[in-house]
VEXKEVO-150808 format. One record per atom (N, C-alpha, C, O): residue number from 1; atom name; chain; x, y, z; residue in one letter. Coordinates in nm, 4 decimals. Layout:
PT  num  atomo  cadena        px        py        pz  residuo
PT  NUM     CA       A         X         Y         Z        A
...
END
This chain:
PT  num  atomo  cadena        px        py        pz  residuo
PT    1      N       A    9.1562   12.0218   11.7205        X
PT    1     CA       A    9.1985   11.8918   11.7857        X
PT    1      C       A    9.3452   11.8768   11.8239        X
PT    1      O       A    9.3792   11.8289   11.9321        X
PT    2      N       A    9.4392   11.9236   11.7223        X
PT    2     CA       A    9.5740   11.9195   11.7743        X
PT    2      C       A    9.6024   11.9974   11.9087        X
PT    2      O       A    9.6964   11.9631   11.9804        X
PT    3      N       A    9.5299   12.0898   11.9375        X
PT    3     CA       A    9.5436   12.1722   12.0626        X
PT    3      C       A    9.5224   12.0841   12.1864        X
PT    3      O       A    9.5877   12.1020   12.2892        X
PT    4      N       A    9.4331   11.9922   12.1742        X
PT    4     CA       A    9.4046   11.8898   12.2920        X
PT    4      C       A    9.5264   11.8021   12.3139        X
PT    4      O       A    9.5573   11.7695   12.4285        X
PT    5      N       A    9.5925   11.7649   12.2148        X
PT    5     CA       A    9.7122   11.6633   12.2377        X
PT    5      C       A    9.8479   11.7340   12.2171        X
PT    5      O       A    9.9492   11.6665   12.1983        X
PT    6      N       A    9.8516   11.8685   12.2203        X
PT    6     CA       A    9.9668   11.9484   12.2077        X
PT    6      C       A   10.0801   11.9040   12.3003        X
PT    6      O       A   10.1924   11.8866   12.2530        X
PT    7      N       A   10.0543   11.8842   12.4358        X
PT    7     CA       A   10.1684   11.8423   12.5194        X
PT    7      C       A   10.1524   11.6947   12.5513        X
PT    7      O       A   10.2037   11.6617   12.6583        X
PT    8      N       A   10.1000   11.6108   12.4908        X
PT    8     CA       A   10.0796   11.4741   12.5013        X
PT    8      C       A   10.1848   11.3803   12.4176        X
PT    8      O       A   10.2209   11.4204   12.3070        X
PT    9      N       A   10.2264   11.2760   12.4603        X
PT    9     CA       A   10.3072   11.1870   12.3871        X
PT    9      C       A   10.1967   11.0882   12.3174        X
PT    9      O       A   10.1555   10.9844   12.3690        X
PT   10      N       A   10.1595   11.1367   12.1991        X
PT   10     CA       A   10.0654   11.0637   12.1242        X
PT   10      C       A   10.0715   11.0991   11.9761        X
PT   10      O       A   10.1126   11.2069   11.9334        X
PT   11      N       A   10.0267   10.9983   11.9019        X
PT   11     CA       A   10.0358   11.0229   11.7440        X
PT   11      C       A    9.9038   11.0152   11.6965        X
PT   11      O       A    9.8389   10.9129   11.7182        X
PT   12      N       A    9.8559   11.1082   11.6354        X
PT   12     CA       A    9.7152   11.1104   11.5741        X
PT   12      C       A    9.7217   11.1996   11.4443        X
PT   12      O       A    9.7905   11.3007   11.4300        X
PT   13      N       A    9.6358   11.1419   11.3519        X
PT   13     CA       A    9.6159   11.2029   11.2277        X
PT   13      C       A    9.4558   11.2021   11.1828        X
PT   13      O       A    9.3932   11.0962   11.1785        X
PT   14      N       A    9.4078   11.3038   11.1566        X
PT   14     CA       A    9.2708   11.3034   11.1256        X
PT   14      C       A    9.2476   11.2187   10.9885        X
PT   14      O       A    9.3253   11.2264   10.8933        X
PT   15      N       A    9.1327   11.1379   10.9901        X
PT   15     CA       A    9.1025   11.0740   10.8601        X
PT   15      C       A    8.9598   11.1340   10.8117        X
PT   15      O       A    8.8632   11.1336   10.8880        X
PT   16      N       A    8.9540   11.1766   10.7027        X
PT   16     CA       A    8.8599   11.2554   10.6528        X
PT   16      C       A    8.7465   11.1605   10.5838        X
PT   16      O       A    8.6270   11.1885   10.5938        X
PT   17      N       A    8.7926   11.0483   10.5143        X
PT   17     CA       A    8.7011   10.9590   10.4397        X
PT   17      C       A    8.7308   10.8193   10.4510        X
PT   17      O       A    8.8465   10.7913   10.4825        X
PT   18      N       A    8.6474   10.7237   10.4312        X
PT   18     CA       A    8.6730   10.5762   10.4417        X
PT   18      C       A    8.7682   10.5492   10.3355        X
PT   18      O       A    8.8520   10.4605   10.3519        X
PT   19      N       A    8.7636   10.6195   10.2242        X
PT   19     CA       A    8.8620   10.5925   10.1005        X
PT   19      C       A    9.0162   10.6140   10.1644        X
PT   19      O       A    9.1083   10.5349   10.1446        X
PT   20      N       A    9.0247   10.7199   10.2341        X
PT   20     CA       A    9.1526   10.7469   10.3010        X
PT   20      C       A    9.1982   10.6230   10.3882        X
PT   20      O       A    9.3135   10.5799   10.3876        X
PT   21      N       A    9.1059   10.5763   10.4549        X
PT   21     CA       A    9.1491   10.4774   10.5514        X
PT   21      C       A    9.1850   10.3291   10.4699        X
PT   21      O       A    9.2756   10.2519   10.5015        X
PT   22      N       A    9.1086   10.3157   10.3806        X
PT   22     CA       A    9.1469   10.1939   10.2973        X
PT   22      C       A    9.2797   10.2073   10.2179        X
PT   22      O       A    9.3419   10.1029   10.1980        X
PT   23      N       A    9.3315   10.3271   10.1691        X
PT   23     CA       A    9.4529   10.3427   10.1065        X
PT   23      C       A    9.5549   10.3645   10.1950        X
PT   23      O       A    9.6673   10.3570   10.1455        X
PT   24      N       A    9.5470   10.3929   10.3290        X
PT   24     CA       A    9.6402   10.4345   10.4176        X
PT   24      C       A    9.7363   10.3008   10.4432        X
PT   24      O       A    9.6914   10.1965   10.4908        X
PT   25      N       A    9.8623   10.3180   10.4079        X
PT   25     CA       A    9.9528   10.1944   10.4322        X
PT   25      C       A    9.9724   10.1563   10.5674        X
PT   25      O       A   10.0058   10.0404   10.5922        X
PT   26      N       A    9.9533   10.2524   10.6723        X
PT   26     CA       A    9.9639   10.2099   10.7868        X
PT   26      C       A    9.8327   10.1093   10.8245        X
PT   26      O       A    9.8508   10.0022   10.8825        X
PT   27      N       A    9.7377   10.1431   10.7960        X
PT   27     CA       A    9.6175   10.0612   10.8019        X
PT   27      C       A    9.6207    9.9096   10.7369        X
PT   27      O       A    9.5745    9.8096   10.7916        X
PT   28      N       A    9.6796    9.9140   10.6198        X
PT   28     CA       A    9.6896    9.7957   10.5420        X
PT   28      C       A    9.8094    9.7040   10.5905        X
PT   28      O       A    9.7984    9.5814   10.5934        X
PT   29      N       A    9.9128    9.7645   10.6245        X
PT   29     CA       A   10.0265    9.6822   10.6917        X
PT   29      C       A    9.9932    9.6182   10.8192        X
PT   29      O       A   10.0432    9.5087   10.8450        X
PT   30      N       A    9.9130    9.6760   10.9020        X
PT   30     CA       A    9.8739    9.6349   11.0338        X
PT   30      C       A    9.7503    9.5400   11.0224        X
PT   30      O       A    9.7087    9.4873   11.1256        X
PT   31      N       A    9.6917    9.5164   10.9074        X
PT   31     CA       A    9.5920    9.4269   10.8906        X
PT   31      C       A    9.4590    9.4645   10.9317        X
PT   31      O       A    9.3670    9.3836   10.9439        X
PT   32      N       A    9.4479    9.6192   10.9581        X
PT   32     CA       A    9.3066    9.6566   10.9776        X
PT   32      C       A    9.2300    9.6707   10.8614        X
PT   32      O       A    9.1075    9.6646   10.8721        X
PT   33      N       A    9.2809    9.6882   10.7538        X
PT   33     CA       A    9.2093    9.6894   10.6241        X
PT   33      C       A    9.2263    9.5574   10.5430        X
PT   33      O       A    9.3335    9.5427   10.4842        X
PT   34      N       A    9.1380    9.4665   10.5344        X
PT   34     CA       A    9.1585    9.3496   10.4578        X
PT   34      C       A    9.0716    9.3463   10.3239        X
PT   34      O       A    8.9506    9.3686   10.3200        X
PT   35      N       A    9.1565    9.3135   10.2098        X
PT   35     CA       A    9.0906    9.3009   10.0841        X
PT   35      C       A    9.0232    9.1707   10.0579        X
PT   35      O       A    9.0904    9.0685   10.0441        X
PT   36      N       A    8.8931    9.1701   10.0506        X
PT   36     CA       A    8.8368    9.0252   10.0122        X
PT   36      C       A    8.7940    9.0205    9.8759        X
PT   36      O       A    8.7338    9.1167    9.8282        X
PT   37      N       A    8.8195    8.9158    9.8066        X
PT   37     CA       A    8.7712    8.8938    9.6725        X
PT   37      C       A    8.6553    8.7667    9.6893        X
PT   37      O       A    8.6819    8.6467    9.6956        X
PT   38      N       A    8.5384    8.8212    9.6938        X
PT   38     CA       A    8.4222    8.7325    9.7027        X
PT   38      C       A    8.3811    8.6968    9.5308        X
PT   38      O       A    8.4240    8.7583    9.4332        X
PT   39      N       A    8.2951    8.5909    9.5305        X
PT   39     CA       A    8.2439    8.5620    9.3881        X
PT   39      C       A    8.1541    8.6685    9.3351        X
PT   39      O       A    8.0366    8.6483    9.3045        X
PT   40      N       A    8.2169    8.7855    9.3257        X
PT   40     CA       A    8.1348    8.8795    9.2522        X
PT   40      C       A    8.2448    8.9507    9.1559        X
PT   40      O       A    8.3631    8.9167    9.1544        X
PT   41      N       A    8.1920    9.0495    9.0794        X
PT   41     CA       A    8.2862    9.1290    9.0047        X
PT   41      C       A    8.3645    9.2302    9.0751        X
PT   41      O       A    8.4690    9.2785    9.0314        X
PT   42      N       A    8.2999    9.2650    9.2042        X
PT   42     CA       A    8.3843    9.3792    9.2772        X
PT   42      C       A    8.4666    9.3305    9.3988        X
PT   42      O       A    8.4396    9.2268    9.4595        X
PT   43      N       A    8.5441    9.3930    9.4223        X
PT   43     CA       A    8.6274    9.3795    9.5445        X
PT   43      C       A    8.5874    9.4597    9.6641        X
PT   43      O       A    8.5803    9.5825    9.6584        X
PT   44      N       A    8.5588    9.3851    9.7828        X
PT   44     CA       A    8.5122    9.4763    9.8978        X
PT   44      C       A    8.6225    9.4748   10.0043        X
PT   44      O       A    8.7117    9.3906    9.9949        X
PT   45      N       A    8.6216    9.5508   10.0911        X
PT   45     CA       A    8.7058    9.5849   10.1919        X
PT   45      C       A    8.6475    9.5488   10.3158        X
PT   45      O       A    8.5252    9.5589   10.3255        X
PT   46      N       A    8.7160    9.5071   10.4153        X
PT   46     CA       A    8.6658    9.4661   10.5403        X
PT   46      C       A    8.7704    9.5264   10.6509        X
PT   46      O       A    8.8924    9.5317   10.6355        X
PT   47      N       A    8.7003    9.5690   10.7606        X
PT   47     CA       A    8.8003    9.6374   10.8706        X
PT   47      C       A    8.8435    9.5036   10.9477        X
PT   47      O       A    8.7684    9.4073   10.9637        X
PT   48      N       A    8.9685    9.5116   10.9905        X
PT   48     CA       A    9.0197    9.4042   11.0626        X
PT   48      C       A    9.0231    9.4446   11.2239        X
PT   48      O       A    8.9735    9.5512   11.2602        X
PT   49      N       A    9.0718    9.3723   11.2984        X
PT   49     CA       A    9.0744    9.3908   11.4537        X
PT   49      C       A    9.1739    9.5105   11.4846        X
PT   49      O       A    9.2836    9.5202   11.4298        X
PT   50      N       A    9.1241    9.6021   11.5791        X
PT   50     CA       A    9.1945    9.7158   11.6223        X
PT   50      C       A    9.3110    9.6820   11.7189        X
PT   50      O       A    9.3995    9.7658   11.7365        X
PT   51      N       A    9.3142    9.5631   11.7818        X
PT   51     CA       A    9.4244    9.5066   11.8669        X
PT   51      C       A    9.4751    9.3816   11.8125        X
PT   51      O       A    9.3991    9.2917   11.7767        X
PT   52      N       A    9.5998    9.3742   11.8056        X
PT   52     CA       A    9.6697    9.2392   11.7879        X
PT   52      C       A    9.7423    9.1812   11.9257        X
PT   52      O       A    9.8157    9.2504   11.9962        X
PT   53      N       A    9.7120    9.0548   11.9495        X
PT   53     CA       A    9.7665    9.0021   12.0706        X
PT   53      C       A    9.8636    8.9168   12.0256        X
PT   53      O       A    9.8517    8.8611   11.9164        X
PT   54      N       A    9.9739    8.8972   12.1083        X
PT   54     CA       A   10.0864    8.7896   12.0876        X
PT   54      C       A   10.0312    8.6638   12.0790        X
PT   54      O       A    9.9276    8.6338   12.1384        X
PT   55      N       A   10.0953    8.5861   12.0068        X
PT   55     CA       A   10.0700    8.4295   11.9968        X
PT   55      C       A   10.1252    8.3794   12.1221        X
PT   55      O       A   10.2267    8.4235   12.1760        X
PT   56      N       A   10.0361    8.2637   12.1744        X
PT   56     CA       A   10.0646    8.2070   12.2970        X
PT   56      C       A   10.1977    8.1209   12.2741        X
PT   56      O       A   10.2222    8.0818   12.1600        X
PT   57      N       A   10.2786    8.0925   12.3730        X
PT   57     CA       A   10.4000    8.0204   12.3665        X
PT   57      C       A   10.3623    7.8825   12.3516        X
PT   57      O       A   10.4489    7.7954   12.3432        X
END
């Protein structure tokens, strides 16, 4: 895959498992992985929006 983007101005990193996505600080800080505490004994994770739009003036 890196050969396809060798001469491109792009940032990419392969993700192998959903656990890696959940633990990835970039995804957490961008709000793409959201930790939800529902009325159970377990914590679930939800995926956030891929795009963030600026707030209207």
